[in-house]
C-alpha positions in Angstrom: -30.1 40.3 0.6 -32.6 37.7 1.6 -34.8 36.0 -1.0 -37.7 33.8 0.2 -38.9 31.3 -2.4 -42.7 31.2 -2.2 -45.7 29.9 -4.1 -47.5 33.2 -4.2 -50.8 34.6 -2.9 -53.9 32.5 -3.6 -57.5 32.2 -2.4 -57.2 35.6 -0.6 -54.3 34.2 1.5 -50.7 35.6 1.8 -49.6 32.4 0.1 -51.2 29.1 -0.9 -48.9 27.4 1.7 -49.3 28.2 5.4 -45.6 27.4 5.9 -44.7 30.1 3.4 -46.9 32.5 5.3 -45.2 31.5 8.5 -41.8 32.2 7.0 -43.0 35.6 5.7 -44.2 36.5 9.1 -40.9 35.5 10.8 -39.0 37.6 8.3 -41.2 40.6 9.1 -40.8 40.0 12.8 -37.1 40.0 12.3 -37.1 43.4 10.5 -34.8 42.0 7.8 -35.6 43.2 4.3 -36.4 40.4 1.9 -37.8 39.8 -1.6 -40.2 37.0 -2.5 -39.4 34.8 -5.5 -42.8 33.4 -6.6 -43.0 29.9 -8.1 -43.7 30.0 -11.8 -43.7 26.4 -12.7 -41.3 23.4 -13.2 -40.3 20.7 -10.8 -37.7 22.5 -8.7 -38.8 23.3 -5.2 -35.5 23.8 -3.4 -33.0 21.4 -1.8 -35.6 19.5 0.1 -38.2 19.4 -2.6 -40.6 21.9 -1.0 -41.2 25.6 -0.3 -40.5 27.8 1.5 -36.8 28.0 1.3 -34.6 31.0 1.9 -31.4 32.2 0.3 -29.4 34.6 2.4 -26.1 35.8 1.0 -25.6 32.6 -0.8 -26.7 30.4 2.1 -29.8 28.3 1.4 -32.1 27.3 4.3 -35.0 25.0 3.6 -37.9 24.5 6.1 -39.8 27.3 7.9 -38.5 26.3 11.4 -34.9 26.1 10.2 -35.5 29.6 8.7 -36.4 30.8 12.1 -33.3 29.3 13.6 -31.2 30.8 10.9 -32.6 34.3 11.5 -32.1 34.0 15.2 -28.5 32.8 14.9 -27.3 35.1 12.1 -29.0 38.3 13.2 -28.8 37.8 17.0 -32.5 37.5 17.5 -34.7 35.6 19.9 -38.3 35.6 18.9 -39.3 34.1 22.3 -37.1 36.3 24.6 -40.1 37.7 26.3 -41.6 34.3 27.2 -41.2 32.3 30.4 -39.8 28.8 30.2 -43.3 27.4 30.6 -44.6 29.7 27.8 -41.8 28.6 25.5 -42.8 24.9 26.0 -46.5 25.6 25.5 -46.0 27.7 22.4 -43.6 25.2 20.8 -46.3 22.5 21.4 -49.0 24.6 19.8 -46.8 25.3 16.8 -46.1 21.6 16.3 -49.8 20.8 16.7 -50.6 23.2 13.9 -47.8 21.9 11.6 -47.9 18.2 12.4 -51.6 17.6 12.8 -53.9 20.5 11.8 -51.9 21.0 8.6 -53.0 17.6 7.3 -56.6 18.4 7.9 -56.2 21.5 5.9 -54.7 19.5 3.1 -57.5 16.9 3.3 -60.3 19.4 2.9 -58.6 21.3 0.1 -57.3 18.3 -1.9 -59.6 15.4 -1.2 -63.0 17.1 -1.2 -63.9 17.4 -4.9 -65.7 20.8 -4.8 -62.8 22.4 -2.9 -60.1 20.7 -5.1 -61.8 21.8 -8.3 -61.9 25.5 -7.3 -58.6 25.4 -5.4 -55.6 23.1 -6.0 -56.8 22.1 -9.4 -56.1 25.6 -10.6 -52.4 25.2 -9.8 -52.1 23.1 -13.0 -53.6 25.6 -15.4 -50.3 26.3 -17.0 -49.5 22.7 -17.7 -50.1 21.7 -21.4 -53.7 20.8 -21.8 -53.0 17.3 -23.2 -51.2 16.2 -20.1 -52.9 18.4 -17.5 -55.4 15.8 -16.3 -52.7 13.2 -15.8 -50.4 15.6 -13.9 -53.3 16.9 -11.8 -54.5 13.4 -10.9 -51.0 12.1 -10.1 -50.3 15.1 -7.8 -53.7 14.6 -6.1 -53.0 10.9 -5.6 -49.6 11.8 -4.1 -51.4 14.0 -1.6 -53.8 11.1 -0.9 -50.9 8.8 -0.3 -49.2 11.3 2.0 -52.3 11.7 4.1 -52.6 7.9 4.4 -48.9 7.5 5.4 -49.2 10.3 8.0 -52.3 8.6 9.4 -55.0 11.2 9.2 -56.1 10.0 5.8 -57.0 6.6 7.2 -59.9 8.2 9.1 -63.4 9.0 7.9 -64.2 12.6 7.0 -66.3 12.9 10.2 -63.4 11.6 12.3 -60.9 14.0 10.6 -63.3 16.9 11.3 -63.6 15.8 15.0 -59.8 15.7 15.4 -59.1 19.0 13.6 -61.8 20.8 15.5 -60.1 19.8 18.8 -56.9 21.4 17.4 -58.8 24.6 16.7 -60.5 24.6 20.1 -57.1 24.1 21.7 -55.7 27.1 19.8 -58.6 29.2 21.1 -58.1 28.0 24.6 -54.4 28.7 24.7 -54.8 32.1 23.2 -57.6 33.1 25.6 -58.0 36.9 25.9 -54.4 37.7 24.9 -53.5 39.4 21.7 -50.8 36.9 20.8 -49.7 33.5 22.0 -46.7 35.4 23.3 -48.9 37.8 25.3 -48.9 41.4 24.2 -46.1 40.8 21.7 -45.9 38.1 19.0 -43.5 35.2 19.5 -42.2 32.6 17.0 -45.3 30.3 17.4 -47.6 33.2 16.4 -46.1 33.0 12.9 -47.2 29.4 12.6 -50.5 29.6 14.5 -51.3 32.9 12.7 -50.8 31.3 9.3 -52.9 28.3 10.1 -55.7 30.3 11.6 -55.8 32.3 8.4 -55.9 29.0 6.5 -58.8 27.7 8.5 -60.7 30.9 8.1 -60.2 31.0 4.3 -63.7 31.4 2.9 -62.7 30.3 -0.6 -63.2 26.7 0.7 -66.3 25.2 2.3 -64.8 23.3 5.2 -65.8 22.5 8.8 -62.6 24.1 9.8 -64.0 27.5 8.7 -67.1 27.0 10.7 -65.2 25.9 13.8 -62.7 28.7 13.7 -65.5 31.3 13.1 -67.2 30.0 16.3 -64.2 31.4 18.4 -64.4 35.2 18.4 -60.8 35.4 19.8 -59.5 33.4 16.8 -61.3 35.7 14.4 -59.9 38.8 16.1 -56.4 37.1 16.1 -56.6 36.5 12.4 -57.5 40.1 11.9 -54.4 41.2 13.9 -52.2 38.8 11.8 -53.7 40.1 8.5 -53.5 43.8 9.3 -50.2 43.6 11.1 -48.3 41.5 8.6 -50.2 41.0 5.4 -52.1 44.2 4.9 -51.2 44.1 1.2 -53.0 40.8 0.7 -56.7 40.7 -0.2 -58.6 39.7 2.9 -60.0 36.1 2.9 
């Protein structure tokens, strides 16, 4: 039996982490039954200090892309079997654009913008004892700030971050075009990542320029609806 360790639904999203949503979508594409173990507190986030991570018959796999590789190897799958070599290259590049660039803009607008932080990530600490809650919350937020600075995006102004992230969103819309999925008529592995990040950008719980930009692309709105209805119908719509 497969157990996927998650953070749990939040803000009308399948999970507060797009990477967990990606792993969930990969598991559903694989047709392998699994259970979700929702994080309930404490410092333990798996062998690499983060979620998602998967436990499959005693084997632990941390990282959403390594989860993909594990599913393909163990269960004889190829999520990209229907793609041409060129499509495989393009969809891999799109996936990494989402995960290694757009992700940090999502983090910035949720964690560094006070209004969004207060109604979003700040609530993650509600179960922390009240006397130490402000300190834990501030320390974790500062850790995110340092991460953004080290990655590079956090060194820019908010206007510059917006400009860069909007180019990512535009590129997603351009690559998708009139197709139902990045993989054409059938989802591929990159759709798990792109789908999760389009849902994150369209999350109306947060007031961000990512929301406005994603909404301006009708094909991305329709894409998000396909992801939501096809894979996360049990989650409240954002």
